[in-house]
N, C-alpha and C positions, 0 to 999 in steps of 0.2 A: 689689747683689750678692745673689746667691740665699742663703738661709740653710736650704735643704731638705735634711733629711738623706739623702734620696735619690741616689745617685750615679748611678743608671741604672734604667730601667725598660722592661720588655718581658717576652716570653712564651716563653722559650728552652728548647727540648727538646734531646737527645743532641747532633743532628747540628750545632746552632747554639751549642754551648758548646765552649770551648777553654781550656787552661791550659798554661803552661810554666815550667819551673823555671829561675831566672836567678841571678846571683850579689846577693849581699845587700848593701845599703846601710844595712844598720844598724849604728851605731858608736857605741854609748855612750859618753858621757863619764865620766870617774873618778865625778864625784858621782853620777849615774844609777845607776851601777854599785853604789854603796853602798846608793842608796835600794831598789834591786831585789833585793839580798842581806837587808836587813832586812825589806822585807815579805815575802818568801818563807820567812824564821824565823818571822814572826809568823804568817803563815797555816798553816804547818805544826804551829805550836804551840797552834791552836784546836782544844778537844775535839771529838772524832768525826768532823774533816775529814782526808781521806785524798787525799794530792795526789802526782801523779805527773811528775817534770820531763821528759815527752816531746818528740819533735820534731811541731813546727807549719809552717805555710806562711804566711808573711809576703806582705801584698799590697805589691807594688813599682809595678804598673802596670796599668791597665785600658782596654780599648778595647770601645765598645759602640755598637750601632746597632738598627735594629729586627729586623735578621736574623742578628745574631752578638754573643756577650759572649766576649770573650779576657781572661784575667787572666794577668800575669806576676808569680809567686811565688818567694820564695826561702825558704830553711830557717831556722826559728828555732826557739825552745824554749818550752814552757809558763810556765817559771819567767821568762822574759823578757817576756812576756805580762802574767802576774799581777802582775809589778813594776812595769811601765809602764803600759799601758793598766787593768789591773784594779786598781791601788791608786794611781798618781799619773797619771791623764789630764791634770791641769793642769801638767805637765811642758812640755805641749806648747803653752800660751800664752806662754812665754818662749822655747821653741826649736823651734815648728814641728811640725805631723802628724808628719813623717817620723821626728822624734827618738823615737816609741814603735814598740813592738814590732809591733803592728798584725796580730795574728794575723788569720786570714779565718773568721769565723763563719759557722755552717750553720744556717739555721731554716726549718723548714717548716710551713706550715698543714696540717692534717691532716685530710683530709674524709672523712666515714664513710660508709659505705653508705645508711644512712639519715639524712643530710643534717645531721650535725652537725660542726662544726669542732673538733678534739680538740688540747689542750695538756697540758702536766704541771705541777704545782704542786712546785717543788722542794724537795727535802729538806735536811735540816741539815747534810748529809753533804757539800754542794758549796761552792765557795769565795766562788761569786758568786752574789747574788739568792736565799738561802735562803728559802723560804718563799711565793716569788713565783711566778704563773703565767708560764710560758714556752714557747716550741715546743720540739718535739723535733730534736735536732739537737747540733751540737758545735763543735768546729774542724777545719779542713780539714787532714788529715794527710797528710805526704809518703810516697809509693809508688813503686814501680818504674815504675808505668805510671799515672799520678795521673789520675782521671779525678772530674769534679766531682759527677756524679749517683752514681756507684758509691758515693763516699765518703757522700753522704747517705743512700744505700740500707743502707749499715753501720749508720749511726745509728739508721735508724728499727728495723733489725733488733735491735740491742744495747736500745734503751731501752722499744721496745714490741711486739718480738716479730714484727715485719714481715718476711716474705720477699720478695725481688725479684719473686717470681712473684705475691704479692697485693699489689702496688703497680699499678693499672689504668692511673696516667698520673702522671707527674713531669714537672714545669716549673721551673726557675728564674724567677722574676718581677721580682726586682730585687735591688739591690745598694745598701744603705745604711749609714749609719753611726750605731752607738748613741751618742746624743747625750750620754749619761754618761760612758762608757767610751771614748768616740771610736773604737770598733773597727769595721772594716769587716764588714758581714753579709751572706752571701748568703741570699736569701730565697725558699724554693720554695712550691709547692702539690703535695701528694701525695694522689693519689684513691685510695680501696680499696672493695671492696664489703664489707667487714667490717661489722658494725653496731658502733654505740658501746658496747654490752654486751661485746664479744667483744674490742674494744680495752681497756677497761678491765680485764677478765680476765688478759689478756697483759702489762700494764704492769709493768717491772722497777722495784721499789719503792726501789733504790738511789739514783737521782738524783732520782726524783719518787715523793711520798708517795701522788698519787692524780691522777687524770686531771681536768682542767677543761675544760668543753666548752661550747659555745653553739651556737644553729642557725647554719646557713651561710645568713644571710640578711642584708639592710643594717640592718633594724631592730633586731636583735639584736647586730649589730658596735658601731651607736651606743650602745645601752645599755652593752654590755661597755666601752667604752671611758671611760665614767663610773667605774668601778671604779678604784681605787686599788694595789690590789697585782697591776698586772700590770708585766713588766718592759718596758722601752723596745723592745726587740726585738719583743715580742708586739704592743705598740702598732703598732709598724711594718708587721708582717706583715698584721695587721688592716685596716689602713688600704689597704694596697696590694691586699689581697683585694677589698675594698668597691670600689675603683676598677674592679677588673676587672668586678664585678658590673654596676658602672654602664656599662660599656664595652659590655655585652651587650644592655642594655635598648634 
């Protein structure tokens, strides 16, 4: 049985991506509800952490091939995600992965115009992985016209000041599971002509204290993967990006 964290690999652009909102199958039993409530109270009590229990998209089902990636998602909340995947992913060991909230994460390998892969170093204000290098992105949020690329463009605008017009190319390159949180994560590559220095200047310091960057080549990625303070999703994005570099050789 495969233990790969990758649920799907590809290179899907706008016309190859689709998403549909369906009914939720998330039905936490009373014991899990108590754990969720306790985890939320504890997280809100941490100094400097500002949490909002907003709506998020839960992964219900996916279909993928070389030509298309489709997600069925339901509506859940950040509190449910933080209380399950974010605080008690081990609940799945006894009750199965479907017992978790499984909010769909979004993470981009941002490639600058001068050849750098750019990530952020997470601030103390975030609930998960503070201080670690992590891709720009967030959690897929439900809207009236839900669109995967539009959602990622919003995150890049909020976190590093990139307008959609400044993104020269954007593609989803995989769907993987964070091996620690067991959260499904959409992996992207976003390319811009802006240089690293300009991206560093635009960084919003709320979620990230600074940019963490490396050259966008295989040798730099191999060296970076030896570092300790990379979130599991950062490693997954780098591994998938390195695979794509190899595929073009």
